[in-house]
N, C-alpha and C positions, 0 to 999 in steps of 0.2 A: 705676297703670300696669299694662297687660295683661301676662300671662305671656309671650306671644310677644315683646313688646318687651324685657322683662328678659333673656330668653334670647338675643335677637339682640345686645344690648349686650355680654353676657358673651362670646359667640362672637367678636364683632368685636374686642374687646380682645385676646383670645388669638391671633386670626389676625394682627393687626398685629404683635404681639410675634414670632410665628412667622416672618412674612415678613421682619421686620427682622433677626432672627438669621441667616437664610439669606443675605440680600443682603449684610450687612456682615461676617459672620463666615465662612460656609462658601464663598460664591461666589469670593472672591479665592484661597482655598486651592486649589480645584479648577482654576481658570484657570492658576495658576502650575505646578501639578503636570502639567497637560496639556501646557503649553509645554515643560517640562523633558523629558518623555517623548518628545515629537516631536524635540527636539534630539538626544537619545540615539539615536533611531532613525536619524537622518541620519548620525551618526558611525559607527554600525554598518554602514550600507549602503556608506559610503565605504571602510571597512576591508575589507568583503567584495569590492568591485570591485577594489581594489588587490591584495588577496591572490590573487584569481583571475588577474589579469594577470601577477603575479609567477610564479605556478605555470605559466602557459602559456609564459612566457619561459624558466623553468628547464627545462621539458620539452624545448623546442626546443634549448636549449644542451646538455643532456645527450645528445640525439640527435646534435647537431653534433660533440661531443667524441668520441663513439663512432666516428664515421666519420673525423674529421680525425686523431685520434691512433691510427693503425692502419698497420701495416707495408705492407699491400697498397696503401693509398692513397698512402703515402710513395713506394713504388716506381713507382706509376702515373704520378704527376706528373713522375717522372724518366724517363719513357718506357721503363721496364724491366718493365712488367707489362701485356702486350697483352690478356690475358684478363680483366682487371679489370672492364671495362664489361659484357661479356656475362655474367659470373658474378654480378655484384652489382647492376647498375643496370638497372631496368625500370620500366614504368608502375606495376606492382604495388608495387615498392619505394617509390616516392614516396607511393603511397596508404597503405601500411603506416606510413611515417614521419610521415604527416600534413603533408607539405609539397608545394608546387606546383613547386618547382624546386631543382636543385642545380647549382652552378657551381664548377669546379675551376680555380684560377688558379695559374700557375707562379711561380717566384721573381721574375720581372720584372713580374708583375701582368697578364700576358696570359692569355686564356682558353685553358685546356688542353682542357676538355670542359664541356659544359653540357647539361642535359636539363630539359624542362618537362613537367608533366602535361597531356595533351591531352584526357582523357576528360570532365572537368567544364567547362573553359573553354579550348578550343584557341586558341593564339596563332600568328600567322604568324612566320616566321623574323625578319622585320624588327622585329616587336614584341618578340620575345625579345631581339634584339640591343640594342634601345633600353633595355630594363629592365636588362640586364647592364651596359651602359655607365653608366647612372645609378648602379647599385650600386657599381661599382668606383670611381667618382669620389668616393663618400661614404666609402669605406674609408680610414681614416687609418693611415699607416705606423707600424711599431714598436709597435702595440697588439695584444696576443694575442687577446682575446675582444671582439668588437665586435657591437653590435646596434642596432636602431632601426626606426622606422616612417617611411617617406617617401611623399610625394604624387607618384604617377606619373599618366600620362594614362589608366591603366587602373584607377585607384583606389588606396587606401592599400595598401602592401606592407610586411609585416614581414620583416626580414632579420636574419641573425646570421652571423658569420664567425669562423673560428679557423685559426691556422697549422697546416699539415699537418706532423705530427711522427711519429716512430716510436711503436710501441705502448707503449714504456716512457717516453714523453713527452720523449725526447731529440731533439736537433736535429743540424745546423741545420735550420730550417724550409725545406721545398722548395716552398712555395706557400701558398695560402690556400683553404680550403673555405667556400663561402657557401651557405646554405640560405634559401629564400624561401617565404613563406606569404602568400597574398592575404587581406587583411582585407575579405572580401566579406560578403554578406548571411548566408550559412550560418555564417561564423565568428562574426559578431555574435549570430546567433540561438543558437548554442551557448553563447556567454558569457552571454547573457541567461538561458538556461535554467539554467545552473549557478549564477548569482548570484540568480536569481529576480527580476531587475530588467531592465526594458526599456532597453537601452543604445543610444546612437547615437554615431557618430564624426563629427568635423568638424574643419576646419582649426584649428590652435591660435590662440587669442586671448589666453590668460592664462598667466602664468608660475607660478602656484600655484593650489591648489585653491580654488574659489570657490563659495559657497552664496548663492542668491538666493531670497528668500521670495516666492512667488506665490500666486494665489488657489487653485490646485489642488494646491499642495504646495510643496516646496522644490526648486528646480532646482540640481543639483550639477554642476560642471564640474571634471574631474580631468585635468590635463595629463599626457600619456603620458611626458613626460621625467622624471616622478617614478619611472618603472619602467625605461624604456629610455634608452640613452646619448644618442641623437639622435632627434628626432621632429619631425614637422610637424603633429601632430594632438593632439586631446584628446577624451576621451569625456564624454558628458553623460547624465544621467538625472534623473528626477523622483521624489522620495520623497513619496508621499501622506501627509497627516497621519493618524495612527492614533488613533481615538477610542474603540475598543471597550473596551480595558482601563480607560481613564479613566472611561468611562461607568459601567462596572461598579463601580469604586471610588466614584464619586460617588453611585450608587444605594445602595450599602451604607452609606456615611456618611450619606446623606440619610435612609435608612430608620431608622438609629439616632437621628438628630436628630429625625425625625418621631415615633419611639416615645417619646423623652423629652418632647418638647413635647406630644405627644398625651396622655401621662400627666398632665402639668400641666393640659392643657385638660380632661381627664376629671375630675380632682379639683376643678377650679374649678366645672365644671358640676354635679358631684355636690353640692357645697356649696350652690350656688344652688337646685338642684332640691329638695334636702332642706328648705330653709327656705321655699321658695315653693310647691312642687307636691306633694311626697311625702305630706305630712300629709293632703292632700285626696284622695289616691289610695288610701289604706289600704283603704277599703271595696271598691274595684274590684279591688285586688290580691287580697284574700281570696277574692272571688268567682271570679277567674280561676284561683286555686289549686285551688278546688273543681272547676272545669270540667276543669282539667288532670288532676286526680286521677281523675276519673270517665271522662275521655276521651269525653265526650258533647257533640257539637257542637250538640245540640238545646237545651241550656241557654242562658239569656240573662242578661245583666247587669241588675240593678235600676236604675231611673232616678230621678233627683232632679228632680221637676217644678218645683221652685223655683229651679233653677240653669240658666243658659243660657251658661255660659262654655265655654272650649275643652275642659275636662275632660269636661263633659257631652256635648259634641259627639263627643269621642273614644269615650265609652261607647256612644253611639248608633252610631258607625261600627263598633265592635267587634261590636255585635249584628247589624249588616248583614253583617259578615264571617262570623260564625257561621252566619247564614242561608245565605250563599253556599257554605259548606263542603259542605253537603248536596248542592248542585247540582254542585259541581266534583269531589267525591270520585270519582264514577263516571267522569267524564271523564278525570281524572288516571290512574286505573287503566287505562282504555282506551288512553290515549296511551302508557303504559309498554310496552304490548304491540303497538302499531300504528305503522306508518310514516305520517308526516303527509302526504307527497306522494302516494303511490300508494294510501293507505288499506289496504294489505296488512299482515298481521301481520309483526312484525319478528323478530329472532333470539330474543328472549325468548319471543315467542309460539310460534315454531317448537319451541323446547325444551319448552315446556309441552305442546304438541300431541304431540310424540314420546313424552313420558312417559306420555301418556294411551293412545296406540294400541299402544305397544310390547308390552304384556302381552296384547293381544287378537288379535294377528295374528302368523303365523309368519314373514312376510317383508314388507318394505316397499320399494316401487319409488321411486327418487329420481332427479330430474333437476336438475342444477345448471347455471345459465345465467350466463355472465360476458361482458359486452360487451368487445370488444377496442378498446383505445385510446379509451376513453370520454372521457378528459380532452381528447384532440384534438378531439372533437366539440364539447365545451363551448367550447374556445378558438376553434375555427374558425367555428362556427355560433351560438354564444351559449348561455347557460344555459337560456334558454327552450326552445330546440330540444332540449337535453339532457333537460330535464324532460319534454318531450312524448314522447321515446323511452321513458323509464322508465314513464310512464303507459300508453303503448301496450302495452309488454311486459306490464305488470300486467294489462291488460284481456285480452290473449290467453291468459295463463296461467289467469286465472279462467274463460275460455271452455273451455279443454281439461281443467281439473282434475276435472270431474265430481264424484265424492264425495271427492276428495282435498283437499289443503291446500296453499296457495300463500303464500310469504313473501318479503319483501325483506330479505336478510341483510347487505347491504353497499351501498356507494354505487352500484355497477353489477352487483350479484350478486343472483340470485333462485334460489329453490328451489321445486320442485313435488314434494310427497310424497303417494304414494297407496298405502295398505295393500293388499297382495295383487297388485299389478300385476307383470307379468313384463317381461323385456327386449323381447319381441315387442309388448307394448302400449306400452312407453315410447318405443321408437325412432321410430314414426310421429309421435308428438307432437313429438319433437325435430326431425324433418325439417320438420314443419309450422311450427314456431316459426322455424326458420331461413328458410324461404321467406317467412313473413309479415313478418319484419323486413326482408328484402331488398326486398319489394314496397313496404313503407312508406317505406324510404329512397329508392327510385326515384321514388315519387310526390312526396315532399317535397324532393327535390333534395339529399339528404345523401349525399355521395360517401364511399366507402371504409368504410362501416359494416359491421362483421362481428361475429359472436358465436361464442364457444366454449362447447360444451355437453358436460357430463359426465354419464354415466348409470351407475347402480349399483342392483343388487337386493340389499338388505341383509337378511340372515337374523337374526331377533330371538330365535331359540331359545337361542342361546348366551348365558350370563349376562354374559360380558365384551363383548358387542356393545352398547355404550352409544351415547349420543348423540354423545359426543366421537369415538368410533371411526367412526361414520357420517360426520361432518363431515370427519374426517381422510382417510378413503378418497376422499371426493368432491374434496377439495383436491388429492389426488395425481392423480386423473384429469384435472382441469382444468389442473393444472400441466404434466402430461405432454402434454396436447393443445396447450397454448401453446408448449411447447418444440419440438413437431414441426410448427409452422407456423400455429397459431391457425386461427380460422374453420373449425372442424370439430366433428364429433360423435364422442365416444370413450366406450367403456364400461370400467368397472373390470375386468371380466372379460377384456378384450382385452390389458390391460397387467399383469395380476396377476403373471405369471411373467417379464416381460421389461422392466419399467420401470427405466430408468436412474436415475430419481429415487429409486425404492424401493431399488435396489441401493446407491446412495450412502448413503441413510439406514441401510441394513443394515450397510454397511461401517463407517460412523461408530459405530454401536452396537457392532459387533464389536471395533473398535479400542479403544474405551473399556473394554469388557469385558476385552480382552486385557491392557491396561495394569494393570487392577485385579487380574487373576487370573494374572499371570506366565506368559503364553503365548508370550512372545518368548524367543529364545536368541541367543547370539552365536557366529558362526563366525570363524575367524581364517585369513588367508592370509599365508604367510611372504614376507618380502622378503629376498633373499639377495645375497651378494657372491660371484660365481663364482670369482674368482682372488685368493687361495686361497678355496676354498669355505667359507662360513660364513653362518649365518642371522643377519642383522643386526637384523631387526625383524619385526613382524606388524601387519597392519591388521585392526581389529575391524569386522565386518560383521553387521548385524542380520538375523535370520530369524524368520519367524512360522509356527509350527506350529499351525494352527487345529484345534480339537478335532474338527470334523466335516468341514471342507473340506480338511484336510491342509496341506501347505506352500503358502503364498501368496507369490508373487514380490514382492520389494521394489519392483519397477517398477510394481506395482499399488497397494500400500497406502501407499507413501511420498508420491506425489502427492496422494492423498486426505487423508493426515495434514497435508500442507502447506496444502491448501485449507481444512481444518476447524480449523486452528490447533493441531493436536495434535503437530506436529513437535518443538516445544520439549520436551514431555513425553517423547517417544521419545528425543530426543537426551540428555536428562538421564539416562534409564534406561541408555542405551548407555554413557555416560561412567562412571557409578557401577559398573555391572556389569563393564565391561572392566577398570577399575582394580582392582576387588576380585579378579577371576579371574586377572589377569596379574601381580600384584605379585611373587609368589615366582618366577614364570618369568622375569620381566625381570631379577631379581637373579641367578638361578642361571645363566642363559645369556647375560647381558650384551646384552639386546635393548632396542630401543625399541618403544613402543606407539603406533600411529597411529590417531587418532580423527577421524571426519568431523564437520563442523559446518555447519549450514544458515544461510542468510541471515537467517531469522527469529530464530534463536538469537543472532546477532550484534546484530540490531536491538533486541531486547527486553532484552538484557543477561543473559539467564538462564544462558548458558553460563559466563560469567566467575564468576557467583555460585556455580554448581554446582561449577566447577573448584576454586575456593578452598576450598569446604567439603570436597570429596573429598580433596584433597591434605592438608588439615589432619587429617582423620579417619584416613587410611590411611598417611600418611608416604611416599607414592609420590614417587620422585625426579622432579621436573618436567623435568630435563634429558633424561630418557628418554621424554618424552611429545612426540609430534608431532601437531599439529592441522592437518587438511587442509581447505582451502577450495577449492571448485570454481572453474574459470575463469569461470563465469557470474556468480559472486558479485562478481568484480572490477569489473563494469560498474555497480555501484551507487554509493552515496555514498562517494567516495574518502576524505574526512576521517574518516568513521565507521569505515571499514575500517582506516585507518592507526592510529586510536586503539585499535582492538581488537587489532591486531598488536603495537602498542607495549606494551599491558598484558600480553599473553602473554609477550613477550620479557623484560619486567621480572621475570617469575616464573622464567624460564629455559626456557620451552617453545619448541620449534622450529616453524616454519611451512612447510607444504607446499602447493604449488598442484597440485590434482588435475585429471586429465583435460585437460592442456594440449593445445591444438590444436582443441578443439571450440568455443571461444569466439572472441573478437576482440581479446584483450589485446595491446598492443604491448610490445616488450621493454623500452623505457625506462620504460613505465608499471609493468611488473612489478618492475623494479629499484627504483623509488621506494617499493615496499611492503616492501623489506628482507626478501625471502623467503629461505629457507634451502634448500629442495628444490623441484625441478620434477619432477612426475610426467607423463611423456609418454604421451598417450592411446594405447590399443591400436590405434586406426584407423591410426596411422602405421606400425605394425609388421605389419599383416595382409599387405601386399603385398611384404614383404621376404623374400628378396632378389630376387624376380622383377621387381618393378616398378622401373624406372629412376628415375622421378620420386620415388617414396617413398624410395629409397636416397639420392638427392641431398639431399632435404629433411631426412632424418633426420641425415645427416652434418653438414649446416649447423647444425642445432639443437644437436647435441652440441658442435660447435666453439664456437658462440655461448655456450652455457651454461657451458662450461668457462672461456671467457674472462671471463665475468661472475662467476666464482667460485661458481657455484651447483652443489650436488649434484644428481644426476639419478637418478630411478627410472624404468625403462622397463617399462610395463605390457603385458600381453597376449602375452608371449613363450611360445609353445606348441611350436615346432619347433626341432630342433637347428640348422638352418641360420639361423634367426632369431637364436638365441643367439650363433652364431659371428659374425654380422655385427655385433651389438651389441658383443661383446668386441673385435672388430677396430678399431672406431672410437671406443670410449669406455671409461671406467671406471665405467659406470653400474651401479647396483644393478638387480636383476631381480625382477619380480613377475609370475607367470604360471603357467599350467597345466604348463609344462615341468618346474617343480619341485614345485608343489603347488597344487591348487585350494583354495578356502576350506573349512576343516574345523572340526568342533566341538572344544572344549577338550581332551577326552580324546585324540582323534586327533592334535591338535597336540603334546601332551606326548609321545606315541609317536614322532612325526616328529622332534622335537627330540632325543630320546634316540638314535634311529637315526643321525641325522646326526653326532652327537657321536662315536658308536662307529665310524662309517664313516671319518671324516676325522681321527681322533686318530692 
């Protein structure tokens, strides 16, 4: 029997065993696991949709209660508060509350007042009356809080009602307040974005949640009466089957099985080859070892003229391979340094050329060429056209290079290097290349083709001017050219002192250096209680004293730190430094310490980890620590933010909302976060007391926050008349230049001693 036949039989037996194990052992396991994961995914999606609907309902109910359980509303429906509507109800009010309509019913169920938002979907008076009539018919007597979704001729409408009571929830009820929200395309889009599921709403057909397996996934129908009291609708969505994790698991298990079975196959083949082949190959192996040892491809294997089996044929083939090595060696080396398409040297070839000419010339002229949107050309006109563009560019570069060197260093990137050339010699070449490419594109009907060219004259006299520096400078030029509009020619000398890209790189380098070499310091701004006067707390604010540039504004380096991912490191430093510096001051003067936290610190969990470590190491009282989140952070992941706040409150830390008024947070949304303190932004205070609108707005905010039981800090108080206004209308704490600007620790200690002596 021939060797090939014996090997085929051995391989066939092992493959049959291998396939049998996979089919009867592994396959059922993966199928069952995949089905189970898909079922779990469907259950999680159902829970997510239901939770989101419940949250929307709860938000509307909280808003409803805020208005229905209020003395002003109570007196209004009794016709005792004529100013109620003008003072409280407007188009902006409905927009801020996130509802389309409010309806006030008196004790007999008649409409006392109603208002609809007209900006998004204006309705006629008749349409409004129709909706109000439908809603009042659906309200059941003697029920306090009612809600539902009903089918109107204008589409689904979500409604909720509550009896109108006094602010202390006492009665008797003088009527009913109803709030309406249209379940329109925007509402569904918002729900879909929050749940990350494409939701649709439709008339109710089922009384309980229904799951139907389809070809494209599992269709889920959730009746809305599982969330609302009465409803005519249900929501549906499709959960696509998830195969990625299952596939990964199957591949891992399959690779393990393949390894085990492959080892068995290898041992079986090894035994077969040992008894059938190896003994006949000893001589060839010895000769191959000798060739390997001497690394001489000119050596050849000896031949057995009396044998014509497969082993002898293998020996002959090896001799042919050895002969071919001499022919291919030079070709392989050439390909390592040359681009196959354009036949230009590649990046390795360019680096080799640079190392050769660097020591022979004082300067080197460089042109970098980068095609703009080259992928679009390939996609729109085909790869053959794209290849033609690259070949044409290579030919033009070869035409202009003279005694220089041309290379293709990337998919659509080329370089022309010429020792000794100046900017005056390089710029005409760049303009010619731009014109040549435009002419070629016009002739060949390629629209929108453009090229960005960077030019640099590189001085080689300095030892640190290496190949990497040359390439880095050219990358900066091309990057800057693309940032300023593409399709242009730019020199490094033009941007050397004004490149935004270079400035960002420099800022990143300086920031990292500052963190490593302790260039930051903390300033503290007191937060005071005016009546009677006392310093209640301080806010820690970071400052950067650059060794050569002096003080750098936080408004400059904080955004760069956020962009580069360094904000968590800065935040960790501020926390640790502030707690270390203020531990004794907090105890001595009975202060709280306020620290700012960024969205990234909340998302990556670094703040909580650092906080637990610092509190453990220093023994700092967590009840005297306030953590400030800015209003812009509230617009992110609500669940994530709630978990963060819950973790801080479990420790005993208080939560402040900083810069209130610069974002878009609703009052009910803020209350759901369980905040302790609201810091009113200084923009509300600037116009006080001259600006009538600012006065009215600030009075309303004070009244609202006091009603909600929130402490207040008013920022930006600078003038006595501003302070007088705040004291007249609130018991707010004050933070502003009227008392003190942010000061270093030594000045803060002096300030605290002075205030103690002055008011003792």
